[in-house]
C-alpha positions in Angstrom: 63.8 277.5 90.6 62.0 273.9 91.3 60.5 273.1 94.6 62.7 270.4 96.5 60.1 267.6 96.1 59.9 267.7 92.3 63.3 266.1 91.6 61.9 262.8 91.4 59.7 262.8 88.4 58.5 260.5 85.5 60.4 262.5 82.6 63.6 261.8 84.8 62.8 258.0 85.6 62.5 257.7 81.7 65.8 259.4 80.7 67.3 256.9 83.7 65.7 253.9 82.1 66.9 254.6 78.5 70.5 255.3 79.6 70.6 251.7 81.9 69.1 250.0 79.0 71.7 251.6 76.5 74.4 250.7 79.1 73.3 247.3 79.2 73.0 246.8 75.4 76.5 248.5 75.1 78.1 245.8 77.4 76.3 243.2 75.9 77.4 244.4 72.2 81.1 244.9 73.3 80.8 241.4 74.7 82.1 242.1 78.1 79.3 240.0 79.6 76.1 238.2 78.8 74.2 241.4 79.7 70.6 240.4 78.7 69.6 238.6 81.9 69.7 242.1 83.4 66.7 242.9 81.3 64.4 240.5 83.0 64.8 243.1 85.7 62.4 245.5 83.3 59.7 245.5 86.2 61.8 247.7 88.4 61.7 250.6 85.5 57.4 250.1 85.9 57.8 250.4 89.9 60.2 253.3 89.5 57.2 255.0 87.0 54.7 254.5 89.8 56.6 255.6 92.7 57.7 258.9 90.7 53.9 259.2 89.7 52.9 258.7 93.7 55.7 261.3 94.5 54.4 263.8 92.1 50.5 263.3 92.4 50.1 262.1 96.0 49.7 258.6 97.4 46.0 258.1 95.5 47.1 258.9 92.2 45.6 256.6 89.8 48.0 256.6 87.3 50.8 255.8 90.0 48.8 252.6 91.3 48.4 251.5 87.5 52.1 251.5 86.9 52.8 249.7 90.1 50.1 247.1 89.3 51.9 246.6 86.1 55.3 246.3 88.1 54.1 243.5 90.1 52.2 241.6 87.5 55.5 241.9 85.9 57.6 240.6 88.9 54.9 237.7 89.0 55.0 236.9 85.7 59.1 237.1 85.6 60.0 235.5 88.9 56.8 234.1 90.7 55.6 230.3 90.4 53.9 229.6 86.9 50.1 229.8 87.3 50.5 232.7 90.3 49.4 235.2 88.2 46.4 233.6 86.5 45.1 232.7 89.9 45.7 236.1 91.6 44.7 238.3 88.8 41.5 239.6 90.7 43.5 241.2 93.4 44.6 244.2 90.8 40.5 244.9 90.4 40.3 244.8 94.6 43.3 247.0 94.4 42.2 249.3 91.5 38.9 249.6 93.2 40.2 250.4 96.5 42.2 253.2 94.9 39.0 254.6 93.1 37.2 254.4 96.0 39.9 256.1 98.3 39.8 258.8 95.6 36.2 259.5 95.9 36.2 259.9 100.0 39.4 261.7 100.0 39.2 264.3 97.0 42.2 266.3 96.3 41.7 270.2 96.0 41.5 271.2 92.6 44.5 273.5 91.7 44.0 276.9 90.1 45.6 277.3 86.5 49.0 279.6 86.7 52.2 279.7 87.8 53.5 277.3 90.6 54.0 279.8 93.2 50.5 281.0 93.0 51.5 284.6 93.0 51.8 286.7 89.7 54.9 288.0 88.7 55.5 291.7 89.2 55.3 294.5 86.3 58.1 297.0 85.8 56.7 300.7 87.1 55.2 302.7 84.1 57.3 306.0 84.0 57.4 309.0 81.3 60.8 309.8 83.1 63.5 309.8 80.0 66.2 309.0 82.2 64.4 305.8 84.1 62.5 304.6 80.5 64.8 302.7 78.7 62.0 302.0 76.1 61.3 305.6 75.2 63.4 307.0 72.4 65.4 310.1 72.7 65.5 312.4 69.6 
């Protein structure tokens, strides 16, 4: 059974993104509408990956912030005024440095390898009684 907070994962985002792109291309190939302008919203998929990473790994997830940074850069390049990304790209260095610094100041506790519940699964009791032991061969 999954933990309640683990539904929104990067794998789910990837699956939903592939479905959305497939539907957009299907609508376009059936000539129901010119759907190619919908693909200009590709930074939304990157933002969803970043948010899923942050939900899974925590608010200081470096991978989550990289995906969000790529999404912001994509939105600026798609919809922002020309030249905005060329002038403001150093803000991404500041953002990355802030996340790395915060990860050093507030380290996450190390996770122990093993099952997610943290408890080992119980073994069946050992028995020599032929009535209760189903693995014993009866002659």
